[in-house]
Structure formats: structure tokens, C-alpha cells
C-alpha positions as CSV (number, residue, x, y, z in Angstrom):
1,M,125.0,138.5,79.1
2,M,124.3,139.7,76.2
3,R,120.9,140.9,77.5
4,A,122.4,142.6,80.2
5,A,125.3,144.3,78.5
6,A,122.8,145.5,75.8
7,R,120.6,147.0,79.1
8,A,123.5,148.2,80.5
9,G,123.2,151.4,77.5
10,H,124.1,150.0,74.0
11,S,120.7,151.1,72.9
12,G,119.1,148.8,70.4
13,Y,121.5,146.1,71.0
14,L,118.9,144.3,73.7
15,E,116.1,143.8,71.0
16,A,118.9,142.9,68.1
17,A,120.3,140.1,71.4
18,R,116.9,138.8,72.1
19,L,116.3,137.8,68.4
20,F,119.9,136.4,67.6
21,I,118.6,133.8,71.0
22,A,115.6,133.0,69.5
23,E,117.2,132.2,66.4
24,E,119.8,130.1,67.8
25,Q,117.2,128.3,70.0
26,D,115.3,127.8,66.5
27,H,118.3,126.5,65.0
28,S,119.0,123.8,68.0
29,R,115.6,122.8,67.5
30,L,115.7,122.2,63.7
31,L,119.0,120.3,64.3
32,A,117.6,118.2,67.2
33,R,114.6,117.2,65.3
34,L,116.9,116.3,62.3
35,L,119.0,114.0,64.6
36,A,116.0,112.5,65.8
37,A,114.4,111.8,62.3
38,A,117.9,109.8,61.8
39,G,117.8,108.2,65.1
40,R,120.7,109.5,66.5
41,P,120.7,111.3,69.8
42,T,121.4,115.1,71.5
43,I,124.4,115.7,73.6
44,A,123.5,117.7,76.8
45,A,127.1,118.9,77.3
46,H,130.6,119.6,75.6
47,W,133.3,120.8,77.2
48,S,133.7,123.1,74.1
49,D,131.2,125.1,74.8
50,T,131.2,125.0,78.8
51,I,134.6,126.8,78.1
52,F,133.1,129.3,74.9
53,R,130.3,130.0,77.8
54,S,132.8,131.3,80.7
55,L,134.6,133.2,77.5
56,R,131.7,135.2,76.9
57,W,130.7,135.3,80.6
58,R,133.7,136.9,81.7
59,A,133.5,139.6,79.1
60,R,131.5,143.1,78.7
61,L,129.9,143.3,75.6
62,P,132.6,144.6,73.3
63,R,134.8,141.4,74.3
64,E,131.6,139.1,74.0
65,V,131.1,139.9,70.8
66,L,134.4,139.5,69.8
67,V,133.8,135.5,71.3
68,L,130.8,135.4,69.4
69,T,132.1,136.2,66.0
70,V,134.9,133.6,66.6
71,A,132.2,131.0,67.2
72,E,130.2,132.8,63.9
73,V,132.9,132.1,61.8
74,C,134.0,128.2,62.7
75,T,130.3,127.2,62.2
76,L,130.0,129.5,58.9
77,R,132.8,127.1,57.8
78,Y,131.2,123.7,59.3
79,F,128.0,124.1,57.9
80,Q,129.7,124.9,54.6
81,V,131.2,121.6,54.3
82,V,127.7,120.3,56.2
83,R,125.2,121.3,53.3
84,D,128.0,120.6,50.5
85,G,129.1,117.7,51.6
86,V,126.1,115.7,52.9
87,G,123.9,113.4,50.6
88,D,120.8,113.5,52.6
89,R,118.5,116.3,50.8
90,L,116.3,117.3,54.2
91,T,120.1,117.5,56.2
92,R,120.9,119.9,53.2
93,E,118.0,122.0,53.6
94,V,118.4,122.3,57.1
95,V,121.9,123.2,57.4
96,A,121.5,126.0,54.0
97,R,118.6,127.2,55.8
98,I,120.6,127.6,59.4
99,L,123.8,128.8,56.8
100,T,121.7,131.4,55.5
101,D,120.6,133.3,59.0
102,E,124.2,132.5,60.0
103,Q,125.8,134.6,57.2
104,E,123.9,137.6,58.4
105,H,125.2,137.7,61.8
106,V,128.6,138.2,61.3
107,P,128.3,142.0,59.3
108,F,126.1,142.7,62.0
109,R,128.8,141.7,64.6
110,I,131.2,144.0,62.4
111,R,128.9,146.9,62.7
112,R,128.5,146.3,66.6
113,L,132.7,146.1,67.1
114,R,133.4,148.8,64.5
115,L,131.3,151.1,67.2
116,D,132.4,149.4,70.2
117,L,136.0,149.9,69.2
118,A,136.0,153.2,67.3
119,G,137.9,155.1,70.1
120,L,140.4,152.4,70.6
121,P,144.3,153.9,70.0
122,V,146.1,151.8,67.2
123,P,148.4,150.0,69.7
124,T,145.9,148.7,71.7
125,R,143.9,147.6,68.4
126,A,147.3,145.5,67.4
127,L,147.0,143.9,70.5
128,L,143.6,142.9,70.4
129,A,143.6,141.9,66.8
130,A,146.5,139.4,68.1
131,A,144.5,138.1,70.8
132,W,141.7,137.8,68.2
133,W,143.2,135.7,65.9
134,A,144.7,133.5,68.6
135,L,141.4,132.8,69.6
136,L,140.1,132.1,66.3
137,A,143.0,129.7,65.5
138,V,142.4,127.6,69.0
139,S,138.7,127.5,67.9
140,A,139.5,126.6,64.4
141,A,142.1,124.0,66.0
142,V,139.7,122.6,68.4
143,V,136.6,122.0,65.9
144,A,139.0,120.8,63.1
145,I,140.1,117.9,66.1
146,N,136.9,117.4,67.3
147,H,135.6,117.0,64.1
148,R,138.1,115.3,62.2
149,A,135.9,112.2,61.5
150,A,132.7,113.9,60.2
151,L,135.2,116.3,58.5
152,R,136.5,113.4,56.6
153,L,133.4,112.0,55.6
154,L,132.0,115.2,54.1
155,G,135.1,114.8,51.9
156,V,136.8,117.9,53.5
157,P,140.3,116.7,55.3
158,S,140.5,118.8,59.2
159,T,143.9,120.9,57.8
160,R,141.7,122.1,55.0
161,Y,138.4,123.4,57.7
162,F,141.1,124.9,59.5
163,A,142.6,126.7,56.7
164,D,139.3,127.7,55.0
165,T,138.0,129.2,58.2
166,L,141.1,131.3,58.9
167,R,140.8,132.6,55.4
168,L,137.2,133.6,56.1
169,F,138.1,135.3,59.3
170,A,140.6,137.5,57.5
171,P,138.2,140.2,56.5
172,V,136.0,140.1,59.2
173,A,139.1,140.8,61.3
174,K,140.0,143.6,58.9
175,A,136.4,145.2,58.5
176,A,135.5,144.4,62.4
177,L,139.2,146.6,63.6
178,A,139.5,148.7,60.8
179,A,138.6,153.0,61.8
180,G,136.1,154.7,61.3
181,P,132.3,154.2,61.0
182,A,130.9,150.8,59.4
183,D,128.8,150.7,56.4
184,R,125.8,148.2,55.5
185,S,127.6,147.7,52.3
186,E,130.1,145.6,54.0
187,T,129.7,141.6,53.5
188,L,131.2,138.1,54.3
189,T,133.8,137.4,52.0
190,G,135.3,133.8,51.7
191,P,134.6,130.2,51.7
192,A,131.3,130.4,53.8
193,R,129.4,133.0,51.2
194,A,130.5,130.5,48.0
195,A,127.5,128.8,46.3
């Protein structure tokens, strides 16, 4: 979908989409190798991934970027929990590398959304913000519930993961939906940017 939308007139986005997909495939490869080294299997599919893909496929570019941003924010907080809570050095290093890459995606998405949503009237922007926050809350709750055992094992209750993810999303939503052009100095703040 990103590639189709990029071809439909979003200059420069096609190359960015290609690079994003390649990076995500590299992350998947790294995680699969990490699981294999630990003697753990990978899963072929999960119902939450099916829903996420369905939401993306049914959206045009601005809405797809909104959905991807929700996934990125949920992932950022989860990977930070893994990086900070796991005892295995190799796992920490792999997750830290992925987290560093992922942290660059959100500011990029903020800039893209600022461009795509610049002309929206204030009432439309308010409705979009409410729907986006609802999607984020549901997504964070799904991660918190599906991964509660892992979160607990890593020292973070699922309720804290959920609250931290909402806190992390607040400046993202504010920046992405703000009127006016985005600038490169806007960065991600909150729990996932912590050391």
C-alpha cells in the first residue's frame, strides 16, 4: 500500500517506503536469528497483525501513515522494555539496534503527516485526533494484554506499559496534527527516548 500511495503522487515517499520496508525486513531477520539462537520458534501469523495490515490496506497514504505511527509508538515502548529488562547481552544489543532505527521513524512520520494534513479544517483535525487516540489506546491495550507475561518477566506491569505508551504518543499526536510546516528539529520525546 505504501508503494502504491507513493506512486500516486507523493514525491520522494516511494524511496522512503522502499527503505522503510527493507529496514523492517532486516529487523525481522535479526529477531528471527535471535529466536533461533535461543532455540525458540517464530510464529507465522498473529490475529493482531492481520487486523493491522487490514487497516493499512484499506487506507490511503495519510491514514496509512497514521496507522503505522500507532504501531511505531507501541513498538518503541515495547522494545525499550525488552532492552532495559532482559539479562542476555546479545538480546539487549539486537533490541537496542532495532530501537535506534525505530526512533527515527516517528519524526519522519510526523513530518509526512504535517504535509498531508496541513489543509484540514480545525473540526476535521479534532475528529481525526480523537480517532487516532482511540486507535492508539486499543493498540496499546492489545500489546499490553497479549504480552503481559513477557512485560511482567521484564519488570514492567502491563498497566505501566499502557500508560507509558499513551504518554509517549501525546507529543507525537500534538506535533503531527499541529498547523503549519514541520521542521527537522521536532524529535520524539518521552519514555522511548530515555537512555
